[in-house]
Each structure stands twice: as C-alpha cells, then as structure tokens.
C-alpha positions in Angstrom: 99.4 136.4 111.5 100.7 135.9 107.6 104.4 137.0 107.8 104.6 138.8 111.4 105.6 136.7 114.5 104.2 137.8 117.6 106.1 135.1 119.3 107.2 134.9 122.9 109.4 132.0 123.4 109.7 128.9 121.8 110.7 125.9 123.7 111.1 122.2 122.7 111.0 120.2 125.5 109.1 116.7 124.6 106.3 119.3 123.0 106.2 122.4 121.4 105.3 124.9 124.5 104.6 128.7 123.9 105.1 130.9 127.1 103.1 134.1 127.6 103.8 136.6 125.0 106.3 139.1 124.8 104.5 142.1 123.1 107.0 141.6 120.6 106.6 141.6 116.8 109.3 140.6 114.2 108.7 140.7 110.1 109.8 137.1 109.3 110.2 135.7 105.6 107.0 133.9 104.5 109.2 130.9 103.6 111.2 131.0 107.1 107.7 131.1 109.0 105.8 128.1 107.3 109.4 126.0 108.1 108.7 127.1 112.2 105.0 125.9 111.7 106.0 123.1 109.7 108.2 122.4 112.5 105.8 123.0 115.6 103.1 120.9 113.1 105.0 117.5 112.6 106.6 116.6 116.1 105.2 113.8 117.1 104.1 114.4 120.4 104.0 110.7 121.6 107.9 110.4 120.9 108.6 113.8 123.0 111.9 114.7 121.3 114.8 116.8 124.6 116.3 119.0 122.1 119.4 121.2 123.7 118.2 124.4 122.8 116.0 127.1 123.4 115.1 129.8 120.9 114.0 133.6 122.0 112.1 135.5 119.0 111.9 138.9 119.1 111.9 142.8 117.7 116.1 142.9 117.8 116.3 139.5 115.9 116.8 136.2 117.3 118.6 134.7 120.0 120.7 131.6 120.6 120.4 130.4 124.3 122.6 127.3 125.0 121.0 124.8 127.3 122.1 126.2 130.7 120.8 129.7 129.0 124.4 131.1 130.1 125.1 132.8 127.0 123.5 134.7 124.2 124.4 134.6 120.4 122.9 137.2 118.9 121.7 136.3 114.9 120.5 138.3 112.0 117.5 137.1 110.0 119.5 135.2 107.4 121.8 133.7 110.1 118.0 132.3 111.3 117.6 129.9 108.3 120.6 127.9 109.7 119.3 127.9 113.2 115.8 126.5 111.8 118.1 123.6 109.8 119.9 122.9 113.1 116.6 123.0 115.0 115.2 120.3 112.3 118.2 118.4 112.4 118.0 118.2 116.4 114.6 117.6 116.3 114.3 114.8 113.7 117.2 113.2 115.7 114.8 113.4 118.9 112.3 111.6 117.2 114.2 109.0 115.9 116.3 108.7 119.4 113.0 108.4 121.1 111.2 106.1 118.1 114.0 103.5 118.3 113.5 103.3 122.5 110.0 103.1 121.8 110.6 100.1 119.6 112.6 97.8 122.2 109.1 97.7 124.0 108.3 94.2 123.3 104.3 94.5 124.1 102.6 95.9 120.9 101.5 100.4 121.1 99.3 102.3 119.5 98.5 106.0 119.5 95.1 107.3 118.6 94.0 110.8 118.1 90.9 111.8 119.7 88.5 110.8 116.1 90.7 107.1 116.7 92.7 107.1 113.9 96.1 105.7 113.9 98.9 108.5 114.9 101.6 105.9 115.5 102.4 102.1 116.1 105.6 100.8 117.5 108.1 98.2 115.6 106.3 95.4 117.6 102.3 96.1 117.0 103.3 95.4 113.1 105.2 92.2 114.2 103.0 90.1 116.4 99.5 91.9 114.2 101.2 91.3 110.9 100.3 94.6 109.3 102.1 97.0 107.0 102.9 100.8 107.9 100.8 102.4 104.9 97.9 100.1 106.0 97.9 101.4 109.3 98.9 104.5 110.1 96.4 107.4 109.3 93.2 104.2 109.5 90.5 103.9 112.3 91.5 101.9 114.1 88.6 99.5 113.6 89.4 99.1 109.8 93.1 97.9 110.5 93.8 94.4 108.9 90.3 94.8 106.7 88.5 95.7 109.7 89.6 93.1 111.8 90.1 95.1 114.4 86.3 95.8 114.5 86.2 94.1 117.9 82.5 94.9 120.1 84.9 94.8 123.5 87.5 97.1 121.9 84.6 99.8 120.9 83.1 99.4 124.3 86.7 100.5 125.8 87.3 103.3 123.6 83.7 104.8 123.2 82.4 104.2 126.3 84.7 103.1 129.3 88.4 105.2 128.6 85.9 108.8 127.9 84.9 108.7 131.5 88.5 107.6 132.7 92.2 109.3 131.7 92.9 105.5 132.6 91.7 101.8 132.2 94.0 98.9 132.5 94.0 94.8 132.3 90.7 95.4 129.8 90.5 91.2 128.6 89.4 90.6 125.2 89.3 87.7 123.0 89.6 87.9 119.2 89.8 85.7 116.0 92.1 87.3 114.0 92.1 85.9 109.9 96.0 86.9 110.3 97.1 85.0 113.3 94.2 83.3 114.7 92.4 83.5 118.0 94.4 85.9 120.4 93.4 86.8 124.4 94.8 90.1 124.9 95.0 92.6 127.7 94.4 96.1 126.8 95.9 98.9 129.0 94.5 102.2 127.8 95.5 106.5 128.7 94.3 109.1 127.9 97.5 111.8 127.3 97.9 115.5 127.6 99.3 117.7 125.0 100.4 121.2 124.8 98.0 123.6 125.9 95.1 123.7 123.5 95.5 120.7 121.9 93.3 117.4 121.9 94.4 114.4 124.2 96.0 111.6 122.3 95.3 108.0 123.3 97.8 105.3 123.8 96.9 101.7 123.5 99.1 99.1 124.4 98.6 95.5 123.9 99.7 92.4 126.1 99.2 88.9 124.6 98.4 86.5 126.8 96.7 83.9 125.0 99.9 81.3 126.0 99.2 82.4 129.3 95.6 81.7 129.1 96.3 78.3 127.7 99.1 77.4 130.3 96.1 78.2 133.0 93.6 76.3 131.3 95.4 73.4 131.0 96.9 74.0 134.8 93.0 73.6 135.6 92.5 70.8 133.0 94.9 69.0 135.0 93.5 70.0 138.1 90.3 69.0 137.5 90.3 66.0 135.0 91.8 62.8 135.2 95.2 63.0 133.0 94.3 59.1 131.4 90.3 59.7 130.7 90.2 63.5 130.0 86.6 62.7 132.1 86.5 64.8 135.2 88.2 63.6 138.6 86.7 63.0 142.3 87.3 66.8 143.0 85.3 68.0 140.0 82.9 64.9 140.5 81.8 66.7 143.8 81.2 69.9 142.8 79.3 68.8 139.9 77.1 66.5 142.1 76.5 69.4 144.5 75.0 71.6 142.0 73.2 69.1 141.0 71.8 68.6 144.6 70.8 72.1 144.2 69.1 71.8 141.4 67.0 69.2 142.7 65.8 71.0 145.4 64.9 74.1 143.7 62.9 71.8 140.3 61.5 68.9 142.6 63.5 66.4 140.3 65.9 63.9 141.1 69.2 63.2 140.8 70.3 59.5 139.9 73.8 58.2 141.0 75.8 55.3 139.0 78.6 53.5 140.3 80.4 51.4 137.9 82.9 49.1 137.9 84.5 47.0 135.0 84.4 43.0 136.1 87.7 41.3 136.0 89.8 44.2 135.5 92.5 43.3 137.6 92.8 39.9 135.4 93.4 42.4 132.2 96.6 44.1 133.7 98.0 41.4 135.1 97.5 39.3 132.1 97.9 41.6 129.4 99.6 44.5 131.2 98.9 48.1 132.4 99.3 49.6 128.5 96.2 47.1 127.4 94.3 48.4 130.6 95.0 52.5 130.4 94.0 51.6 126.9 90.4 49.5 127.7 89.7 52.4 130.3 89.9 55.1 127.7 87.8 52.9 125.4 84.8 52.7 128.5 85.1 56.4 129.3 84.8 57.2 125.3 81.9 54.8 125.5 80.0 56.1 128.9 80.7 59.7 127.3 78.8 58.8 124.3 75.5 57.4 126.0 74.8 60.4 128.5 73.7 63.5 127.8 75.7 66.7 127.6 73.9 68.2 130.7 74.8 64.4 132.6 78.7 63.9 133.8 80.5 61.1 133.7 83.6 61.2 136.1 86.5 58.5 137.0 86.8 57.8 140.9 90.0 55.7 141.1 91.3 52.5 139.5 88.7 51.2 137.2 85.5 52.9 139.3 83.3 55.0 137.0 81.2 57.5 138.6 77.8 59.3 136.7 76.0 61.7 137.8 72.5 62.2 135.7 70.3 65.1 137.2 67.6 66.5 136.1 65.2 62.9 136.4 61.6 62.6 136.7 61.6 59.6 138.0 63.9 56.3 138.5 62.9 54.7 135.5 65.0 56.2 133.4 68.0 56.0 134.9 67.3 52.0 134.4 67.0 53.0 131.1 70.4 54.4 130.8 71.7 51.3 133.1 70.2 48.6 130.5 72.0 51.0 127.2 75.3 50.7 129.2 75.3 46.9 129.6 74.2 46.3 126.2 77.1 48.8 125.0 79.7 46.7 126.4 79.1 43.4 124.8 80.3 44.3 121.7 84.0 43.0 121.5 86.8 45.3 121.5 90.0 44.8 120.1 93.3 46.2 121.3 96.6 45.8 120.1 95.6 42.4 118.4 93.7 41.4 122.0 89.8 40.7 121.6 88.4 42.0 125.0 84.7 41.5 125.8 83.7 43.9 128.1 81.4 43.7 131.3 80.7 46.0 134.4 78.5 45.9 137.3 76.6 49.2 138.2 75.1 50.7 141.5 72.4 52.7 141.4 70.7 55.3 143.5 68.5 58.0 143.7 68.5 62.0 145.1 66.4 62.7 147.8 64.9 58.4 147.4 68.0 57.2 149.1 69.8 59.9 150.9 69.4 63.5 152.0 73.3 64.3 151.0 75.7 63.3 148.9 77.9 61.3 150.8 75.0 58.8 151.8 74.0 59.3 147.6 77.6 58.1 147.2 77.3 55.1 150.3 74.6 53.2 149.3 75.4 53.7 145.4 78.4 51.6 146.3 76.9 49.4 148.4 74.2 48.6 145.1 77.0 48.0 143.0 78.7 45.4 145.2 75.4 43.7 145.4 75.3 43.6 141.3 78.9 41.6 141.6 77.8 39.5 144.2 74.7 38.2 142.6 77.2 37.3 139.1 78.1 40.9 137.7 77.4 42.0 134.2 74.4 43.7 135.6 72.8 46.6 137.7 71.5 46.8 141.0 69.2 49.8 142.6 69.5 50.6 146.3 67.0 49.3 148.2 66.6 48.3 152.4 67.2 44.8 151.3 70.6 46.0 149.5 71.6 47.6 152.9 70.6 44.9 155.4 72.5 42.4 153.4 69.5 40.9 151.5 70.8 40.6 147.1 67.7 41.1 145.4 69.8 42.8 141.7 67.4 44.3 138.8 67.0 42.3 135.7 68.8 43.7 133.2 67.8 43.5 129.3 
C-alpha cells in the first residue's frame, strides 16, 4: 500500500497477528512504515516473544494501550517514532529471553522452513555436532557439515513421512559423522503453524541415544554370552540350535552337534591355578572359532565343556572332518605365562535327525558319545551309535 496503512490492529503475542480490518487509513512516513514491516518480518516465529503492549493505528493517529487495556495515550505521528523504537526494543528483549530458554534445552533443536533450510538452531546443536552459526543458518539441512547431514533416513522422514502427518516421534537413525563419529539418534519432528497465510515451519528435536544403545547392547551381550570367552552361553546356544533344526527341516539337511571337553582340565586348575585355567579356556575358544565357518556356532556350555553346532550338513562325513581338525589343532603346545601346556580334548558327535528328533535328545546323545570318547582313552572323537547307548565302546579313529 506504499505509505498508506489500512491497518487494523497489530498485536505481538508470540507471533505478529492482524485483527479484522478497521476500514481506516492513515498517511505514514515511508521510513516509519518500513520499520514496522521490518519488525513484523524479522520477528522469529519460533521463539514467540510476548511483549506487554498492544498498538492501534487509525485515522486519528496512534494509540498506545497498556497490557490491561485500561488506559489510552494518544500520540501523534512524531511520537510514533519513539513507540516503534520501544516496540523494537521490547521485541528484541523478548526474543533474547526466549532464545535463552531454548538454549537451556539439552537436546539439539533445529527449526526448518518449508524448503528444509535452517531458520534457527539452539546452542546444544552447535555443541554436539561441532558446527558454527555461519555454516548453519540459511543452509539446506542436507548440506550441513559439508553434506554430513545428507542421510537417507532423514530424507525419508522430512520428505515422505512428515508431509503426511503433523508430527512424528522416535524415528531412529544411525549415521557416521566425520566430526563426531557414529551416532544413533531419535528424531522427533513437528510441523508448527504460524500466523494465518504464513507457511508452516518444522521443528526437529534430536536425541542422541548412542550411549544408551551401547549399554543395551552390552546388557544383551552379557545375557547371551559367556563373560570369560565371549562365546554364546547356554541360552543363546538353545536359540541357535532350535533355529538350525527349523532350517534343517525346511532344507532337508542335517545338523551336526559336538560336545567337547578339555582333557584333565581339573589338574591344570589345581596345579597352576584358576588364572591359567581361564587363559586356557580363552585359547580353546579362539582356536574353535577359527576352525568353524561363519554360520556355525561354538558355545561355552559350562566349566571346560564347549558345544559346537554345524548346520546345513549334507552328510556325517563333514562333521567328522571338522572333529579331526580340532584334534589336530590342539596338538601344538600352548605357552601361558611361561607354562607350556599340551591340550587334548574328547569330542562326542550326534546328528539331527539321525540320532534324535528333538534338541534335548541330540544334546543327550552327543554328551553320551563324548564320555565314550573319554573312556576310550581321551584325545579322540566318538560318533553316537546304538552301541554307545547300550554301553559298548566303539570310538571312531582319528587322524
């Protein structure tokens, strides 16, 4: 409208809002009008300042109403300049006050416009992600930190999910940042309405849950793994064995189960101490892991007993070949803190479904075969058979 203001009521209450038109017009100096427009434009809608005054501009000049609307002070056009300066100062203080509150939020916050360009961020964002204001405000979010924020899952959230909803919470994203390393984040996004006729802005709150996820992983590891050898424990072994059985039924393949016991391990503990015994268990775990395939499982069953699960076996010969590898791998002496130890083991083998139709039976038959190997002189493997069940010892020869 140039220098003529068909103004209505102007109220600053977080956002600049316009009441219905009053149908009045007043000649306003272009410089003062520009100041008013600039104030309206520059007020950050996110921080929502709340100054204490209401202004009414009409044909009889400018009226200043206090917060309770209980008195009116008529002012001319000249006095209006001082009112605008006071208005600007009040808005600035309100913005600074609101910004200081937002900066106390520990989670990083980003405000985006509809083009996904950064309007504002809080202090925590700068601290956590090691970026500077000059590299942030006005930038496309994907370009932040030399395009470190060009994250496919973030694009999915902002471009596909959020446009269909006003809010979306607990959107988990993992990403490797050049500056701060790998992070796991929960993103909470909101579309926020501005005053009528203005596009929405997007508030993105970022919760860094990296430490929490690491703790959860550690708790899970401790629940399913042996703390000494870091091998699967009995609980995880049962899950793996059940899964191998299901796949065996589906693919018409066999599952080999081996029970391995370190020969005369008690003597090592009694003569050299439990510390050397623990070191020996770790060596055995490492050797067994190195022999098996990635899809196989080796678990510590308890004490000096280990269980090996070999899924997807065509026939029993493959399992026997692995048993021979284990026997041969243990022949070389191991030196632990100056003590040269020769490890031997007794291994019992059972095959699913040849030697049992359920997990408990297969485990029991492998254990039986292992004790038959011990009775036959140790340092050998024994394949379960009917003679084993009947008490007749017929160990398989090993190479």
